[in-house]
C-alpha positions in Angstrom: 132.6 -12.0 -65.3 130.8 -11.0 -68.5 128.9 -7.8 -69.0 126.6 -9.5 -71.2 123.5 -8.7 -69.2 123.4 -5.3 -70.8 123.1 -6.6 -74.3 120.0 -7.5 -76.3 118.8 -11.1 -75.3 119.7 -13.9 -77.4 117.2 -16.1 -75.7 113.9 -15.2 -73.7 111.5 -17.5 -72.1 108.3 -15.8 -71.1 105.7 -17.4 -68.8 106.4 -21.0 -69.7 104.0 -23.5 -68.3 104.4 -27.3 -68.8 101.9 -29.8 -67.2 102.1 -33.6 -67.2 99.3 -35.9 -65.7 98.9 -34.8 -62.1 102.1 -32.6 -62.0 102.8 -29.0 -63.0 106.4 -29.2 -64.1 107.0 -25.6 -64.9 104.6 -22.8 -63.9 104.9 -19.2 -65.3 108.7 -19.6 -65.7 110.6 -16.5 -67.4 114.3 -16.5 -68.2 116.6 -14.2 -70.2 120.0 -14.9 -71.7 122.3 -12.4 -73.2 124.9 -13.2 -75.7 128.2 -14.3 -74.1 126.4 -14.9 -70.7 126.7 -18.0 -68.4 123.2 -18.5 -66.7 123.5 -21.1 -63.8 120.2 -23.1 -63.4 119.8 -24.4 -59.9 117.1 -26.3 -58.2 116.4 -29.5 -56.2 115.7 -32.9 -57.9 112.2 -32.4 -59.4 112.2 -28.6 -59.4 111.7 -28.4 -63.1 115.2 -27.6 -64.6 115.3 -30.5 -67.1 111.8 -29.9 -68.3 112.6 -26.2 -68.9 115.7 -26.8 -71.0 113.9 -29.6 -73.0 111.5 -27.1 -73.9 114.1 -24.8 -75.0 115.9 -27.6 -76.9 112.6 -28.5 -78.6 112.0 -32.0 -76.8 108.8 -30.7 -75.2 106.3 -28.2 -76.3 105.2 -25.7 -73.6 101.4 -25.6 -72.7 101.6 -21.8 -72.2 104.1 -19.0 -72.8 106.7 -18.4 -75.6 110.2 -18.9 -76.5 112.0 -16.0 -78.2 115.2 -16.7 -79.9 117.2 -13.7 -81.2 114.2 -11.5 -81.1 111.6 -13.9 -82.9 109.0 -15.8 -81.3 109.4 -19.5 -82.1 107.6 -22.8 -82.0 110.2 -25.5 -81.9 109.2 -28.8 -83.7 112.1 -30.8 -82.2 115.8 -30.7 -81.6 116.7 -30.5 -85.2 114.7 -27.2 -85.3 116.6 -26.0 -82.1 120.0 -26.8 -83.7 119.0 -24.9 -86.9 118.3 -21.8 -84.7 121.7 -22.0 -83.0 120.9 -24.0 -79.7 123.0 -27.0 -78.7 122.8 -29.3 -75.9 125.4 -31.4 -74.0 123.6 -34.2 -72.3 124.6 -35.8 -69.1 124.9 -39.1 -70.6 127.3 -39.1 -73.7 125.8 -39.7 -76.9 128.9 -41.0 -78.8 129.7 -43.8 -81.2 132.6 -45.7 -79.4 134.2 -47.1 -82.8 133.9 -43.9 -84.7 136.9 -41.2 -84.4 136.5 -38.0 -82.8 136.1 -36.3 -86.1 133.5 -38.8 -87.2 131.4 -38.4 -84.2 131.4 -34.5 -84.3 130.3 -34.4 -88.0 127.7 -37.2 -87.7 124.5 -36.0 -89.3 126.0 -32.9 -90.6 128.7 -34.1 -92.8 130.4 -31.7 -95.3 130.3 -33.3 -98.9 132.5 -33.1 -101.9 130.3 -34.3 -104.8 128.9 -37.5 -103.3 131.8 -38.2 -100.9 132.1 -36.8 -97.3 134.9 -34.3 -97.2 136.8 -35.6 -94.3 139.7 -33.1 -94.8 137.5 -30.2 -94.6 135.6 -31.8 -91.5 138.9 -32.4 -89.8 140.1 -29.0 -90.3 137.0 -27.4 -88.9 137.0 -29.6 -85.9 140.8 -28.8 -85.2 140.0 -25.0 -85.7 137.1 -25.3 -83.1 139.2 -27.2 -80.7 142.0 -24.5 -80.9 139.5 -21.6 -80.7 137.6 -22.9 -77.5 140.5 -24.6 -75.8 139.0 -27.9 -76.1 142.1 -30.2 -76.7 141.3 -33.5 -78.6 142.9 -35.8 -81.0 140.5 -35.5 -84.0 141.8 -38.8 -85.2 141.5 -40.9 -82.1 138.7 -43.4 -81.6 136.3 -42.5 -79.1 136.4 -45.6 -77.3 139.8 -45.1 -76.0 139.3 -41.7 -74.7 139.1 -40.6 -70.9 135.9 -39.4 -69.7 136.9 -35.7 -69.8 137.8 -36.0 -73.5 134.7 -37.5 -74.3 132.8 -34.6 -72.8 135.0 -32.2 -75.0 133.8 -34.2 -78.1 130.2 -33.8 -77.1 130.8 -30.0 -76.6 132.4 -29.7 -80.0 129.5 -31.7 -81.6 127.2 -28.7 -80.6 129.9 -26.0 -81.5 130.3 -27.7 -84.9 126.7 -27.2 -85.7 127.2 -23.5 -85.0 125.5 -23.3 -81.6 125.6 -19.9 -80.0 123.4 -21.0 -77.2 124.9 -24.1 -75.3 122.8 -26.1 -72.7 125.0 -28.1 -70.4 123.1 -30.7 -68.4 125.1 -31.6 -65.1 128.4 -31.6 -67.2 130.7 -32.2 -64.3 128.9 -35.2 -62.8 131.6 -37.7 -63.9 134.7 -35.5 -64.0 137.7 -35.3 -61.6 138.2 -31.9 -59.7 140.9 -30.9 -62.3 138.6 -31.9 -65.2 135.8 -29.9 -63.6 137.9 -26.9 -63.1 139.1 -27.1 -66.6 135.6 -27.3 -67.8 134.7 -24.1 -65.8 137.4 -22.3 -67.5 136.3 -23.5 -70.9 132.7 -22.1 -70.1 134.2 -18.7 -69.5 136.1 -19.0 -72.7 132.6 -19.7 -74.5 131.3 -16.4 -73.0 134.6 -14.6 -74.2 133.7 -15.9 -77.6 130.2 -14.8 -77.6 128.7 -18.3 -76.9 125.9 -18.2 -74.3 125.8 -21.1 -71.7 122.8 -22.6 -69.6 124.6 -24.5 -67.0 122.5 -26.8 -65.0 124.1 -28.1 -61.9 123.4 -29.1 -58.2 127.0 -28.2 -57.1 126.8 -24.7 -55.5 130.6 -24.1 -55.5 130.6 -24.6 -59.3 127.8 -22.2 -60.3 129.3 -19.6 -58.0 132.6 -19.9 -59.8 131.5 -19.6 -63.3 128.0 -17.9 -63.7 127.1 -14.4 -64.6 123.6 -14.8 -63.3 121.9 -17.7 -61.2 118.3 -18.7 -61.6 116.9 -20.8 -58.8 113.8 -23.0 -59.4 111.7 -24.6 -56.7 108.5 -26.5 -57.3 108.5 -25.7 -60.9 108.8 -21.9 -60.3 111.7 -19.2 -60.5 112.0 -18.4 -56.7 115.1 -16.3 -57.1 117.5 -14.5 -59.4 120.9 -13.5 -58.3 124.5 -13.1 -59.0 127.7 -14.6 -57.4 128.8 -11.4 -55.9 125.4 -11.1 -54.0 125.0 -14.6 -52.5 127.1 -17.6 -51.2 126.4 -21.3 -51.0 124.3 -20.9 -47.9 122.2 -18.3 -49.5 121.6 -20.6 -52.7 120.9 -23.7 -50.6 118.2 -21.6 -48.6 116.6 -20.4 -51.9 116.5 -24.0 -53.4 115.0 -25.6 -50.2 113.0 -22.8 -48.6 114.9 -23.0 -45.2 118.5 -22.7 -43.9 120.7 -25.8 -44.6 123.9 -26.9 -42.8 126.4 -27.4 -45.8 129.2 -28.8 -43.7 129.0 -32.2 -42.1 128.9 -31.9 -38.3 131.0 -34.7 -36.7 133.3 -35.2 -34.0 136.6 -37.2 -34.4 136.2 -40.8 -34.9 137.1 -43.4 -32.3 137.9 -46.7 -34.4 137.3 -49.9 -32.7 137.8 -53.6 -33.7 137.8 -54.5 -37.5 134.4 -55.4 -38.9 134.9 -55.6 -42.6 138.0 -57.6 -43.4 138.8 -58.2 -47.1 141.9 -59.7 -48.5 142.8 -60.3 -52.2 139.3 -59.4 -53.5 138.9 -59.9 -57.3 135.8 -59.1 -59.2 134.9 -59.2 -63.0 132.5 -57.0 -65.0 129.5 -58.5 -66.8 131.7 -59.1 -69.8 134.3 -60.8 -67.8 136.8 -58.0 -67.8 138.8 -57.3 -64.6 137.0 -54.7 -62.4 138.4 -55.0 -59.0 142.1 -56.3 -59.0 143.1 -58.2 -55.8 142.2 -55.5 -53.3 142.7 -55.5 -49.5 140.2 -53.5 -47.4 139.6 -53.2 -43.7 136.8 -50.9 -41.9 136.6 -50.7 -38.2 133.7 -50.0 -35.9 133.2 -46.4 -35.2 134.7 -45.0 -38.5 133.7 -43.9 -41.9 135.9 -45.2 -44.7 135.3 -43.3 -48.0 136.2 -44.5 -51.3 136.9 -41.7 -53.9 137.1 -42.2 -57.6 135.6 -41.4 -61.0 132.8 -43.7 -61.7 133.6 -46.8 -63.7 136.8 -47.6 -61.9 135.4 -50.8 -60.1 133.4 -49.2 -57.3 130.0 -50.6 -58.4 131.6 -54.2 -58.8 133.2 -53.8 -55.4 130.0 -52.9 -53.6 128.1 -55.6 -55.4 130.6 -58.3 -54.4 130.7 -57.3 -50.7 126.8 -57.4 -50.6 126.4 -60.8 -52.3 125.1 -59.4 -55.5 128.1 -60.2 -57.7 130.3 -63.4 -57.8 133.9 -62.8 -56.6 137.0 -64.5 -55.4 139.0 -63.6 -52.3 141.4 -65.0 -49.9 139.2 -63.6 -47.1 136.0 -61.7 -46.9 134.4 -61.4 -43.6 132.1 -59.3 -41.3 133.0 -59.5 -37.5 134.8 -62.7 -38.3 132.0 -64.4 -40.3 132.8 -65.3 -43.7 130.5 -63.6 -46.4 132.0 -65.4 -49.3 129.4 -67.1 -51.5 126.6 -66.0 -49.3 123.4 -64.5 -50.6 122.4 -60.7 -50.1 119.7 -61.8 -47.6 122.2 -64.0 -45.6 124.7 -61.2 -45.6 122.1 -58.8 -44.3 121.4 -61.2 -41.4 125.1 -61.0 -40.4 124.6 -57.4 -39.7 125.1 -55.7 -43.1 123.0 -52.8 -44.3 123.2 -51.7 -47.9 122.2 -48.5 -49.5 122.6 -49.3 -53.2 123.6 -46.7 -55.9 120.4 -47.3 -57.9 117.5 -47.0 -55.6 114.9 -47.6 -58.2 116.6 -50.9 -59.4 118.0 -52.3 -56.3 116.6 -50.5 -53.4 112.9 -50.4 -53.7 110.0 -52.2 -55.3 108.1 -49.4 -56.8 104.4 -50.8 -56.7 104.8 -51.9 -53.0 103.7 -49.6 -50.2 106.3 -47.7 -48.1 105.3 -49.9 -45.2 106.2 -53.2 -47.2 109.4 -51.4 -48.6 110.7 -50.7 -45.0 110.6 -54.5 -44.2 112.0 -55.9 -47.5 115.0 -57.3 -45.8 113.3 -58.3 -42.7 110.2 -59.9 -43.8 110.9 -63.3 -42.3 111.9 -62.0 -38.8 109.6 -63.2 -36.0 108.6 -59.8 -35.3 106.9 -59.6 -38.8 106.1 -62.9 -39.7 104.8 -66.2 -37.9 104.6 -69.3 -39.7 104.4 -67.5 -43.0 101.7 -65.1 -42.2 102.6 -61.6 -42.3 102.1 -59.4 -38.9 100.8 -56.3 -40.7 100.1 -54.6 -37.6 103.8 -54.9 -36.6 105.0 -53.8 -40.0 102.6 -50.7 -40.0 103.9 -49.8 -36.5 107.5 -49.9 -37.7 106.6 -47.9 -40.8 104.9 -45.3 -38.9 107.8 -44.8 -36.6 110.4 -44.7 -39.3 108.4 -42.3 -41.5 108.2 -39.9 -38.7 111.9 -40.3 -37.6 113.3 -40.1 -41.0 111.0 -37.2 -42.1 109.5 -39.1 -45.1 107.0 -36.8 -46.8 104.1 -39.0 -47.7 100.3 -38.7 -47.0 100.4 -42.4 -45.8 102.5 -45.5 -45.1 100.2 -47.2 -47.7 101.4 -45.0 -50.5 103.4 -46.7 -53.2 107.3 -46.1 -53.2 107.2 -45.1 -56.8 105.0 -42.2 -56.1 107.6 -40.6 -53.8 110.0 -37.9 -54.9 113.7 -38.8 -55.2 114.7 -37.5 -51.9 111.8 -39.2 -50.0 112.6 -42.5 -51.7 116.3 -42.3 -50.6 115.0 -41.6 -47.1 113.0 -44.8 -47.0 116.1 -46.8 -48.2 118.3 -45.3 -45.5 115.6 -45.7 -42.8 115.2 -49.4 -43.6 118.8 -50.1 -43.8 119.6 -48.2 -40.4 116.5 -49.6 -38.6 118.1 -52.8 -37.7 121.4 -51.2 -36.4 123.8 -52.8 -38.8 127.4 -53.5 -37.5 128.4 -52.5 -41.3 126.8 -50.0 -43.4 127.7 -49.9 -47.0 126.4 -46.7 -48.5 126.8 -46.3 -52.3 126.1 -42.9 -53.7 123.8 -42.2 -50.7 122.8 -38.7 -51.7 122.6 -39.2 -55.6 119.8 -37.1 -57.2 118.6 -35.8 -53.9 118.2 -32.1 -52.7 120.6 -30.2 -50.5 118.0 -30.5 -47.6 117.9 -34.2 -48.0 121.6 -34.5 -48.3 122.0 -32.7 -44.8 119.6 -35.2 -43.1 121.2 -38.3 -44.8 124.8 -37.2 -43.7 123.5 -36.7 -40.2 122.2 -40.3 -40.1 125.3 -41.8 -41.4 127.4 -40.0 -39.0 125.0 -41.0 -36.2 125.4 -44.7 -37.2 129.2 -44.3 -36.9 128.8 -42.7 -33.5 126.9 -45.6 -32.3 129.6 -48.0 -33.3 128.9 -49.1 -36.8 131.4 -49.6 -39.4 130.6 -47.4 -42.5 131.9 -47.9 -46.1 130.9 -44.8 -48.0 131.3 -44.9 -51.8 130.5 -41.8 -53.7 131.4 -40.0 -56.9 131.0 -36.7 -55.1 134.4 -35.8 -53.8 132.8 -33.1 -51.5 130.8 -35.8 -49.9 133.7 -38.2 -49.4 135.8 -35.4 -47.9 133.1 -34.2 -45.7 132.0 -37.5 -44.3 135.0 -39.8 -44.2 137.6 -40.3 -41.5 139.9 -42.2 -43.9 139.9 -42.0 -47.7 140.9 -44.7 -50.2 141.4 -43.5 -53.8 140.4 -46.1 -56.5 141.5 -46.2 -59.9 141.4 -48.9 -62.5 140.1 -51.4 -60.0 142.9 -50.9 -57.4 143.3 -48.6 -54.3 146.1 -46.4 -55.3 146.3 -44.3 -52.0 145.0 -44.1 -48.4 144.7 -40.6 -47.0 143.6 -39.7 -43.4 141.0 -37.0 -43.5 143.1 -34.5 -41.8 145.6 -34.7 -44.6 143.2 -34.3 -47.5 144.1 -32.1 -50.5 141.7 -31.7 -53.3 144.1 -31.3 -56.1 146.2 -34.4 -54.9 143.2 -36.7 -54.8 142.0 -35.4 -58.2 145.3 -36.4 -59.7 145.2 -39.8 -58.1 141.5 -40.1 -59.3 142.8 -39.6 -62.8 145.8 -42.2 -62.5 148.5 -39.9 -61.6 151.0 -40.0 -58.7 150.1 -43.7 -57.8 151.7 -44.5 -54.5 153.7 -47.7 -54.4 
């Protein structure tokens, strides 16, 4: 690790406070970054990490406190001002022009000129030099649209370095990478430190921050609640700082006892919105009392697979049934009535109606059942009784069941969705990204509920971009690449490196 902490700071944040209507996003936050230092920024969803770095990058202006760059107190008028002062930001969602080459994307907005013409030769040479210096291998002449996800991220990083960034903010940079790409990126970050570039690394993955950071700052409720180093803590210690209590980081479950086939799929084919192949003739079976996990880099057909299975997307198949009943051509409501629970990957878009109360959201898929409706008249007392029970059982933090869903935190929104989908004891639970954007405490709780559903006999199909989640929960793992299942692995035989290669399209089993 770097000894950068003894040097004069390149960046200091002193007593920063930022308020939004009804919310204090950051309160009296201070942070110091030395040249060539990797600072890990940890915190639950909503802890204030993004707000803090947006102020450092000039996207927000602090209400109180100051930002000091290279010894000078500054007021940043926007990202251009931050870039001019040597601050670069690699966003979680790529901001690239697909039809441009790598070099064209990197120099866009900061092109070298010779007379009135862009000096592409000089630009290409500079990009190639940076690529070699920092170990970011890219083909400068390749079109971005043809690059793999990991290569696109290297282009984003080179964009910031090309603009002479000596402070690099990286916002959840490993979210869409394979394990091998993640390990490579962590090595690259250490290379930045060795070249004098400072890194602020935002992540929720404890293993990664322990592997790469010199110092770790933990935020909770908008405040810094701890500063530590990897040699003085571990994953359990960091999780406790983030949540404020001890957290079980491993999934506690007994061996599966699979029963009869519940979900039976043969020859399933699904297209994207543009009509391109997304799922290419796959077969799939999930049995009662087991969790089948699907591992893969996002964008390899997982979303379309789940939408087809739950009636949200048209598909073709030789067979698609739940407990012997065909679900082909059925609506989402009809498929739910066949005993299918669905935790969608986008809770805001597909899982909740924001302006509706928590109580109403908890019966969205059961509103017409006799218990809750008679001759078209809502039995509100029954709805409220169920909601009161579920809010207590699933530890949904809310002042009232009448509170709107949109006012809840991310973790509590997810608990509402999980509670609704498990309350009817489904024969099949399809859980897509069930812990996306939630804190480690809520992750522990949601995992325990999924295992409990399995143990009472439900078949569970788990789709997650988090490999650790798939490996922790699943009894069997299917690896998905380019719309196909390229391997099936028993959980006892799991090897992270092998799965990572399969996720990237290598070592396909015939």
